[in-house]
N, CA, C and O of each residue as an XYZ file, in Angstrom:
736
protein
N      74.339    101.318     98.587
C      75.541    101.556     97.827
C      77.079    101.724     99.398
O      76.924    102.182    100.530
N      78.051    101.288     98.917
C      78.446    101.111    100.510
C      79.423    102.369    100.204
O      79.785    102.874     99.141
N      79.738    102.708    101.715
C      80.417    103.388    101.938
C      81.594    102.802    102.370
O      81.557    101.719    102.956
N      83.181    103.686    102.041
C      84.235    102.676    102.180
C      84.814    104.410    102.540
O      84.751    105.335    101.731
N      85.336    104.493    103.889
C      85.577    105.504    105.075
C      87.527    104.699    104.703
O      88.012    103.754    105.325
N      88.206    105.475    103.560
C      89.459    105.371    103.384
C      90.001    106.320    104.560
O      89.535    107.451    104.697
N      91.579    105.527    105.888
C      91.979    105.483    106.493
C      93.567    105.789    105.758
O      93.783    105.219    104.689
N      94.632    106.666    106.329
C      95.553    106.283    106.074
C      96.565    105.790    106.863
O      97.456    106.614    106.658
N      96.889    105.193    107.430
C      98.144    104.781    108.534
C      98.568    105.555    108.848
O      98.994    106.425    108.088
N      98.677    105.618    110.520
C      99.425    106.439    111.414
C     101.076    106.482    110.799
O     101.636    105.984    109.823
N     101.595    107.556    112.198
C     102.941    107.352    111.424
C     103.889    106.736    111.557
O     103.973    106.363    112.727
N     104.797    106.366    110.883
C     105.803    104.991    110.789
C     107.101    105.277    111.325
O     107.520    106.413    111.105
N     107.644    104.693    111.814
C     109.023    104.758    112.731
C     109.901    104.887    111.566
O     110.306    103.763    111.269
N     110.297    105.655    110.895
C     111.462    105.650    109.736
C     112.866    105.571    110.361
O     113.828    105.013    109.833
N     112.864    106.103    111.368
C     114.074    105.990    112.418
C     114.419    104.652    112.573
O     115.615    104.362    112.598
N     113.400    103.615    112.704
C     113.366    102.209    113.198
C     114.251    101.475    111.358
O     115.199    100.810    110.940
N     113.382    102.029    111.038
C     114.095    101.427    109.047
C     115.470    101.951    109.390
O     116.311    101.069    109.565
N     115.861    103.155    109.519
C     117.250    103.895    109.643
C     118.035    103.110    110.307
O     118.865    102.574    109.572
N     118.143    102.694    111.897
C     118.225    102.320    112.906
C     118.768    100.698    112.618
O     119.720    100.299    113.288
N     118.088     99.718    111.531
C     118.018     98.846    111.433
C     118.597     97.890    109.473
O     118.623     96.744    109.023
N     118.900     99.161    109.026
C     118.812     99.363    107.754
C     118.199     98.515    106.899
O     118.683     97.937    105.925
N     116.753     98.471    107.467
C     115.974     97.664    106.362
C     115.808     98.207    105.158
O     115.784     99.434    105.058
N     115.621     97.129    103.691
C     115.593     98.090    102.618
C     115.016     96.957    102.138
O     115.007     95.804    102.569
N     114.301     97.711    100.711
C     113.669     96.544    100.115
C     111.893     96.448    100.775
O     111.229     97.397    101.192
N     111.439     94.874    100.674
C     110.318     95.013    100.926
C     110.561     94.994    102.718
O     109.507     95.236    103.307
N     111.639     94.774    103.549
C     111.536     95.216    104.678
C     111.575     96.683    105.166
O     111.532     97.055    106.339
N     111.647     97.300    104.270
C     111.237     98.697    105.012
C     109.402     98.527    105.321
O     108.755     99.284    106.044
N     109.006     97.673    104.772
C     107.511     98.060    105.052
C     106.682     97.108    106.670
O     105.537     96.947    107.093
N     107.989     96.730    107.070
C     107.791     96.056    108.429
C     108.043     97.334    109.358
O     107.728     96.980    110.494
N     108.241     97.945    109.366
C     108.307     99.233    110.456
C     107.172     99.503    111.087
O     106.081     99.658    110.537
N     107.388     99.563    112.206
C     105.921    100.042    113.432
C     105.221    101.267    112.964
O     105.476    101.534    111.790
N     104.645    101.845    113.388
C     103.957    102.937    114.014
C     105.349    103.106    115.118
O     106.112    102.290    115.635
N     105.213    104.693    115.168
C     105.861    105.502    116.558
C     104.399    105.454    117.394
O     103.238    105.090    117.206
N     105.480    106.249    118.756
C     104.165    106.138    119.742
C     103.318    107.389    119.215
O     102.088    107.356    119.246
N     104.068    108.558    118.702
C     102.973    109.274    117.711
C     101.508    108.378    116.972
O     100.327    108.313    117.316
N     102.216    107.835    115.932
C     101.509    107.186    115.121
C     100.660    106.336    115.982
O      99.587    106.367    115.379
N     100.447    105.415    117.282
C      99.679    104.532    117.814
C      98.438    105.676    118.549
O      97.233    105.464    118.680
N      99.132    106.762    118.898
C      98.433    107.820    119.411
C      97.265    108.128    118.117
O      96.048    108.020    118.261
N      97.810    108.442    117.128
C      97.102    108.870    116.354
C      95.920    107.798    115.989
O      94.733    108.122    116.015
N      96.300    106.700    115.703
C      95.309    104.931    116.170
C      94.688    105.299    117.222
O      93.855    104.421    117.450
N      94.654    105.750    117.652
C      93.751    105.487    119.069
C      92.677    106.395    119.442
O      91.736    106.336    120.233
N      93.278    107.552    118.328
C      92.368    108.605    118.325
C      91.663    108.992    117.191
O      91.338    110.108    116.785
N      91.515    108.051    116.823
C      90.959    108.257    115.377
C      89.100    108.267    115.796
O      88.346    109.202    115.524
N      88.611    106.710    116.647
C      87.360    106.553    116.933
C      87.055    108.185    117.764
O      86.000    108.817    117.820
N      88.213    108.473    118.254
C      87.581    110.288    119.157
C      86.933    110.902    117.925
O      85.704    110.931    117.870
N      87.772    111.465    116.795
C      87.659    112.315    116.229
C      86.317    111.906    115.480
O      85.331    112.633    115.359
N      86.516    110.076    114.800
C      85.389    110.191    113.838
C      84.066    108.976    114.244
O      83.622    108.081    113.525
N      83.628    109.405    115.839
C      82.821    108.701    115.955
C      81.971    107.727    115.197
O      81.593    106.634    115.618
N      81.655    108.388    113.745
C      80.581    107.324    113.248
C      81.240    106.452    112.365
O      80.658    106.012    111.373
N      82.749    106.077    112.715
C      82.888    104.861    112.270
C      82.667    103.694    112.976
O      83.152    102.619    112.620
N      82.081    103.809    113.795
C      81.495    102.660    114.707
C      80.130    101.948    114.057
O      79.420    101.069    114.546
N      80.052    102.437    113.162
C      78.531    101.818    112.361
C      79.469    100.752    111.544
O      79.019     99.607    111.526
N      80.525    100.937    110.967
C      81.037    100.244    110.041
C      80.699     98.954    110.820
O      80.394     98.765    111.997
N      80.948     97.646    109.138
C      81.039     96.288    109.879
C      81.893     95.339    109.833
O      81.822     94.194    110.279
N      83.079     96.111    109.014
C      84.158     95.999    108.741
C      85.273     96.340    108.377
O      85.122     97.355    107.698
N      86.521     96.022    108.452
C      87.575     96.791    108.603
C      88.679     95.669    107.841
O      89.168     94.591    108.179
N      88.782     96.615    106.547
C      90.199     95.727    105.515
C      91.245     96.716    105.383
O      91.091     97.917    105.163
N      92.497     95.982    105.567
C      93.455     96.673    105.776
C      94.303     96.562    104.392
O      93.950     95.919    103.404
N      95.575     97.377    104.537
C      96.610     96.813    103.981
C      97.571     95.896    104.372
O      97.839     96.114    105.554
N      98.233     94.944    103.918
C      99.248     93.897    104.576
C     100.755     94.604    105.104
O     101.586     93.941    105.725
N     100.967     96.194    104.711
C     101.858     96.751    105.786
C     102.112     97.031    106.964
O     101.475     98.068    107.149
N     102.609     96.790    107.846
C     102.656     96.444    109.279
C     102.069     97.286    109.975
O     101.593     97.029    111.080
N     102.011     98.835    109.200
C     102.186    100.166    109.663
C     100.792    100.245    109.912
O     100.360    100.624    111.000
N      99.771     99.774    108.589
C      98.489     99.737    108.146
C      97.712     98.935    109.001
O      96.643     99.203    109.549
N      98.408     97.893    109.039
C      97.615     96.630    109.920
C      98.245     96.746    111.582
O      97.820     96.000    112.464
N      99.251     97.735    111.821
C      98.723     97.766    113.261
C      97.511     99.005    113.851
O      96.714     99.004    114.790
N      97.878    100.070    112.700
C      96.651    101.213    112.591
C      94.669    100.571    112.947
O      93.704    100.831    113.665
N      95.101     99.645    111.855
C      93.557     98.835    112.283
C      93.827     97.901    113.310
O      92.974     97.974    114.194
N      94.455     97.289    113.460
C      94.389     96.734    114.956
C      93.856     97.434    115.968
O      92.831     97.086    116.552
N      94.671     98.694    116.295
C      94.373    100.179    117.550
C      93.085     99.773    116.904
O      92.540     98.730    117.266
N      92.605    100.467    116.044
C      91.079    100.874    115.879
C      90.655     99.644    116.083
O      90.082     99.294    117.115
N      90.815     99.166    115.460
C      89.639     97.404    116.233
C      89.437     97.427    117.516
O      88.450     96.785    117.875
N      90.087     97.991    118.400
C      90.045     96.673    119.899
C      88.712     98.489    120.563
O      88.191     98.798    121.634
N      88.741     98.970    119.501
C      87.508     99.953    120.228
C      86.481     99.320    119.243
O      85.354     99.393    119.734
N      86.486     98.933    118.452
C      85.469     98.487    117.674
C      85.166     96.928    117.601
O      83.968     96.663    117.501
N      86.075     95.811    117.634
C      86.006     94.477    117.812
C      85.025     93.909    116.935
O      84.108     93.155    117.261
N      85.404     94.502    115.365
C      84.583     94.256    114.166
C      85.603     92.900    113.217
O      86.806     92.896    113.477
N      85.203     92.076    112.417
C      85.795     91.417    111.714
C      86.665     92.229    110.668
O      86.165     92.814    109.707
N      88.907     92.185    111.144
C      89.591     92.565    110.032
C      89.922     91.761    109.224
O      90.372     90.734    109.731
N      89.888     91.787    107.869
C      90.629     91.463    106.521
C      91.751     92.111    106.007
O      91.686     93.340    105.990
N      92.875     91.524    105.537
C      93.878     91.670    104.786
C      93.693     91.402    103.825
O      93.405     90.258    103.472
N      93.840     92.744    102.817
C      93.869     92.782    101.525
C      95.189     93.043    100.922
O      95.817     94.098    101.011
N      95.528     92.021    100.327
C      97.164     92.226     99.595
C      97.089     94.003     98.757
O      97.913     94.855     99.089
N      96.387     94.195     98.076
C      95.980     94.734     96.784
C      96.135     95.929     97.495
O      96.354     96.802     96.656
N      96.131     96.342     98.466
C      95.539     97.577     99.098
C      97.125     98.386     99.623
O      97.232     99.432    100.263
N      98.041     97.643     99.188
C      99.534     98.121     99.368
C     100.087     98.848     98.534
O      99.724     99.100     97.385
N     101.077     99.242     99.156
C     101.350    100.911     98.670
C     102.303    100.765     97.281
O     101.561    100.342     96.395
N     103.627    100.954     96.781
C     104.316    100.830     95.831
C     104.458     99.382     95.535
O     104.270     98.375     96.217
N     104.830     99.570     94.364
C     105.048     97.975     94.210
C     106.568     97.721     94.258
O     107.524     98.125     93.597
N     106.341     96.556     95.727
C     107.796     96.497     96.205
C     108.826     95.916     95.350
O     110.033     96.009     95.573
N     108.404     95.438     94.568
C     109.871     94.736     93.716
C     110.425     95.439     92.597
O     111.193     94.885     91.811
N     110.046     96.714     92.483
C     110.129     97.302     90.392
C     111.299     98.056     91.615
O     112.441     97.743     91.278
N     111.299     99.042     93.053
C     112.750     99.609     93.016
C     113.017     99.329     94.924
O     112.155     98.794     95.622
N     113.934     99.666     95.293
C     114.546     99.585     96.435
C     115.098    100.444     96.714
O     116.226    100.611     96.250
N     114.438    101.498     97.735
C     115.198    102.874     98.123
C     116.316    102.349     98.964
O     116.454    101.178     99.319
N     117.132    103.404     99.250
C     118.011    103.377    100.218
C     117.951    104.055    101.296
O     118.848    103.954    102.133
N     116.460    105.194    101.544
C     116.344    105.760    102.187
C     115.231    106.508    102.395
O     114.520    106.502    101.390
N     114.851    107.062    103.168
C     113.238    107.664    103.124
C     113.735    109.297    102.120
O     112.885    109.708    101.330
N     114.573    109.791    102.194
C     114.240    110.962    100.910
C     113.783    110.281     99.860
O     112.794    110.574     99.187
N     114.692    109.127     99.679
C     114.718    108.484     97.997
C     112.922    108.392     97.987
O     112.107    108.679     97.110
N     112.791    107.950     99.140
C     110.845    107.444     99.027
C     110.480    108.899     98.319
O     109.994    109.172     97.221
N     110.978    109.806     99.557
C     109.520    111.070     99.560
C     110.027    112.253     98.083
O     109.551    113.375     97.908
N     110.970    111.650     97.299
C     111.793    112.113     96.097
C     110.528    111.306     95.121
O     109.536    111.969     94.819
N     110.643    109.888     94.678
C     109.834    109.697     94.155
C     108.029    109.818     94.502
O     107.217    109.541     93.619
N     107.762    110.095     95.360
C     106.803    110.298     95.793
C     106.112    111.837     94.673
O     105.127    111.959     93.945
N     107.404    112.881     95.123
C     106.956    113.783     94.626
C     107.609    114.128     93.272
O     107.664    115.192     92.656
N     108.057    112.973     93.018
C     107.698    112.642     91.195
C     106.591    111.991     90.841
O     106.445    112.083     89.622
N     105.697    111.341     91.379
C     104.601    110.785     91.504
C     103.317    111.818     91.038
O     102.483    111.609     90.157
N     103.457    113.052     91.973
C     102.696    114.016     92.376
C     103.083    114.988     91.438
O     102.167    115.799     91.302
N     104.185    115.282     90.642
C     104.172    116.137     89.582
C     104.211    115.822     87.977
O     104.383    116.560     87.007
N     103.969    114.363     88.108
C     103.302    113.769     87.205
C     101.669    113.458     86.656
O     101.082    113.265     85.591
N     101.360    113.547     88.143
C     100.192    113.339     88.441
C      99.950    111.709     88.381
O      98.793    111.330     88.195
N     100.960    110.767     88.526
C     101.182    109.457     88.412
C     100.494    108.305     87.163
O      99.953    107.201     87.103
N     101.000    109.558     86.174
C     100.872    108.956     84.836
C     102.423    109.211     84.609
O     103.097    110.205     84.880
N     102.795    107.937     83.997
C     104.493    108.084     83.022
C     104.315    109.166     82.172
O     103.326    109.240     81.443
N     105.514    110.332     82.210
C     105.623    110.797     80.720
C     105.577    109.768     79.546
O     105.880    108.576     79.508
N     104.864    111.051     78.139
C     105.277    110.043     77.008
C     106.448    109.522     76.846
O     107.491    110.027     77.260
N     106.361    108.576     76.292
C     107.556    107.649     76.100
C     108.898    106.939     76.967
O     109.844    106.263     76.564
N     108.539    107.388     78.244
C     109.289    107.061     79.373
C     107.929    105.983     80.455
O     106.761    105.602     80.384
N     109.433    105.901     81.594
C     108.285    104.537     82.598
C     109.255    105.937     83.718
O     109.831    107.002     83.495
N     108.977    105.166     84.793
C     109.157    105.582     86.326
C     109.501    104.000     86.959
O     109.372    102.844     86.555
N     110.093    104.784     88.383
C     109.759    103.290     89.313
C     108.949    103.065     89.895
O     108.782    102.078     90.612
N     108.032    104.245     89.642
C     106.905    104.192     90.817
C     105.838    103.353     89.946
O     105.912    103.035     88.759
N     104.834    103.091     90.881
C     103.091    102.304     90.096
C     102.892    103.106     89.553
O     103.797    103.916     89.754
N     101.771    103.702     88.487
C     100.675    104.122     87.753
C      99.495    104.237     88.788
O      99.124    103.402     89.613
N      98.913    105.733     88.474
C      97.945    106.381     89.330
C      96.503    104.880     88.734
O      95.874    104.018     89.347
N      96.587    105.307     87.335
C      95.576    104.066     86.746
C      95.861    102.789     87.531
O      94.912    102.270     88.118
N      97.085    102.221     87.606
C      97.179    100.496     88.128
C      96.837    100.338     89.665
O      96.235     99.414     90.211
N      97.329    101.378     90.168
C      96.846    101.056     91.707
C      95.510    101.625     91.616
O      94.718    100.890     92.206
N      94.861    102.810     91.027
C      93.686    103.014     91.168
C      92.553    101.669     90.284
O      91.401    102.070     90.450
N      92.534    100.622     89.654
C      92.499     99.722     89.216
C      92.065     98.342     90.659
O      91.047     97.954     91.231
N      93.202     98.101     90.686
C      93.593     97.232     91.812
C      92.879     97.520     93.211
O      92.049     96.829     93.801
N      93.169     98.144     93.393
C      91.914     99.111     94.878
C      90.710     98.880     94.712
O      89.926     98.486     95.576
N      90.397     99.196     93.177
C      88.814     98.571     92.582
C      88.209     97.640     92.937
O      87.071     97.540     93.395
N      89.506     96.417     92.582
C      89.490     94.871     92.344
C      88.979     94.578     93.867
O      87.939     93.945     94.051
N      89.882     95.145     95.103
C      89.257     94.656     96.373
C      88.269     95.063     96.748
O      87.332     94.413     97.211
N      88.386     96.736     96.525
C      86.909     97.261     97.072
C      85.428     96.501     96.546
O      84.452     96.277     97.262
N      85.570     96.187     95.118
C      84.138     95.569     94.338
C      83.526     94.176     95.764
O      82.348     93.824     95.815
N      84.419     93.715     96.568
C      84.553     92.000     97.108
C      83.652     92.438     98.121
O      82.886     91.639     98.660
N      83.698     94.144     98.544
C      83.081     94.113    100.085
C      81.819     95.513     99.514
O      81.695     96.571    100.131
N      81.140     95.202     98.430
C      80.139     95.853     98.348
C      78.736     95.229     98.528
O      77.746     95.463     97.834
N      78.843     94.275     99.733
C      78.076     93.837    100.198
C      77.138     94.525    101.523
O      75.999     94.551    101.989
N      78.607     95.075    101.747
C      78.343     95.551    103.248
C      78.085     97.356    102.952
O      78.367     98.046    101.972
N      77.458     97.690    104.218
C      76.936     99.461    103.607
C      78.210     99.850    104.309
O      78.746    100.623    103.516
N      79.193     99.705    105.648
C      79.835    101.042    105.548
C      81.350    100.334    105.580
O      81.081     99.331    106.241
N      82.256    100.270    105.386
C      83.697     99.616    105.053
C      84.985    100.873    105.556
O      85.106    101.965    104.999
N      85.929    100.337    106.828
C      86.741    100.608    106.911
C      88.255    100.559    105.924
O      88.784     99.546    106.380
N      89.028    100.996    105.048
C      89.780    101.097    104.562
C      90.981    101.578    104.823
O      91.186    102.719    104.411
N      92.122    100.865    105.576
C      93.011    101.036    106.490
C      94.419    100.849    105.417
O      95.089     99.821    105.315
N      94.671    102.328    104.568
C      95.591    102.198    103.590
C      96.619    103.221    103.853
O      96.903    103.884    104.851
N      97.215    103.129    102.342
C      98.678    103.937    102.207
C      97.514    105.218    101.168
O      96.531    104.939    100.480
N      98.250    106.825    101.489
C      98.146    107.964    100.768
C      98.084    107.455     99.326
O      97.075    107.758     98.689
N      99.037    106.714     98.721
C      98.847    106.747     97.600
C      97.947    106.457     97.027
O      97.670    106.993     95.954
N      96.858    105.045     97.853
C      96.112    104.605     97.505
C      95.105    105.323     97.518
O      94.321    104.970     96.637
N      94.573    106.606     98.409
C      93.658    107.607     98.918
C      93.732    108.303     97.978
O      92.670    108.859     97.700
N      94.606    108.531     97.308
C      94.974    110.025     96.740
C      94.764    109.265     94.836
O      94.678    110.169     94.004
N      94.706    108.094     94.350
C      94.461    107.371     93.405
C      92.420    107.471     93.034
O      91.445    107.787     92.353
N      92.988    106.943     94.077
C      91.103    106.533     94.790
C      89.936    107.984     93.894
O      89.115    107.811     92.994
N      90.368    109.452     94.680
C      90.338    110.078     94.860
C      90.415    111.036     94.305
O      89.813    112.075     94.576
N      91.295    110.823     93.285
C      91.856    111.649     92.512
C      92.423    113.139     92.450
O      92.491    114.067     91.645
N      92.794    112.835     93.768
C      93.790    114.054     94.543
C      94.856    114.057     94.903
O      95.223    113.106     95.593
N      95.948    115.311     94.526
C      97.241    115.316     94.639
C      97.649    115.782     95.588
O      98.878    115.757     95.664
N      96.825    116.481     96.867
C      96.815    116.853     97.799
C      97.439    115.539     98.638
O      97.305    114.334     98.425
N      98.381    116.468     99.971
C      98.689    115.270    101.205
C      97.795    114.665    101.904
O      97.072    115.325    102.650
N      97.665    113.268    101.801
C      97.596    113.424    103.094
C      97.265    113.208    104.360
O      98.251    112.565    104.719
N      96.334    113.314    105.628
C      97.563    112.834    106.985
C      97.135    111.769    107.237
O      96.282    111.045    106.724
N      97.854    111.692    108.165
C      97.849    110.505    108.495
C      97.154    110.361    109.174
O      96.963    111.358    109.870
N      96.201    109.018    109.542
C      95.004    108.831    110.279
C      94.324    110.039    109.561
O      94.548    110.974    110.330
N      93.691    110.473    108.617
C      92.887    111.134    107.742
C      92.399    109.823    107.505
O      92.976    108.741    107.401
N      90.827    110.265    107.421
C      89.723    110.006    106.804
C      88.968    110.635    105.815
O      88.575    111.796    105.695
N      88.805    109.314    104.911
C      88.432    109.807    103.557
C      87.025    109.037    102.732
O      86.968    107.890    102.290
N      86.046    110.024    102.717
C      85.125    108.951    102.307
C      84.978    108.667    100.496
O      85.536    109.285     99.590
N      84.326    107.881    100.442
C      84.367    106.851     98.825
C      83.308    106.305     98.561
O      82.723    105.532     99.321
N      82.888    106.682     97.315
C      81.676    105.447     97.183
C      81.922    105.055     96.033
O      82.255    105.872     95.175
N      81.803    103.578     95.725
C      82.087    103.284     94.745
C      81.148    103.228     93.720
O      79.953    103.057     93.962
N      81.540    103.344     92.720
C      80.233    103.047     91.492
C      80.959    102.033     90.957
O      82.183    101.964     91.074
N      80.267    101.213     90.357
C      80.247    100.178     89.611
C      79.398     99.702     88.469
O      78.432     98.955     88.630
N      79.927    100.314     86.936
C      79.364     99.960     85.889
C      79.022     98.340     85.826
O      79.514     97.257     86.145
N      78.019     98.821     85.294
C      76.830     97.418     84.231
C      77.975     96.284     84.169
O      78.015     95.128     84.589
N      78.756     96.979     83.570
C      79.892     96.030     81.961
C      80.694     95.048     83.480
O      80.839     93.857     83.208
N      81.120     95.404     84.755
C      81.962     95.151     85.318
C      81.210     94.208     86.935
O      81.731     93.865     87.996
N      80.006     94.097     86.461
C      78.924     93.210     87.572
C      79.552     91.642     87.103
O      79.654     91.449     85.892
N      79.869     90.800     87.823
C      80.208     89.748     87.510
C      81.347     89.790     87.465
O      81.618     88.759     86.850
N      82.514     90.412     87.755
C      83.391     90.302     87.983
C      84.059     90.022     88.492
O      85.223     90.248     88.162
């Protein structure tokens, strides 16, 4: 059985987003803050068992890739970018500021990632996030231990939790594959 260590990225530099007036998908290019870099560099000190992992897979967003690369300076493992580890679907909405993103996140949590009956929302459903992420993880079940650098919404969807996910927090996950999923 593969153990996936779901690791949220370090602190993103949202001030950079505001200074550069980055909107839509451009917001996903923001780097980590100096504190975010420090958080990522301390992951191995706090979680030394991660050195047993054989590969790192990462969301394509800069904050995740930068976190993964900083951790990988200590590990020297293969690093694979996986598009479907992304956070929100970027083409469905264009938040103008961080406050709008927080409001959408709060609405997502309020409704447990499910659209109210007869309604739609700007955010992607928990079920869709869960399914696309499982699709990625199934490709790595030939490894025993994998670091997955991703986003709070991905971690909360996989673990079915609504609590806040700490920056650079690590959560253990075991993927159960049903017999009807084999070979897909």
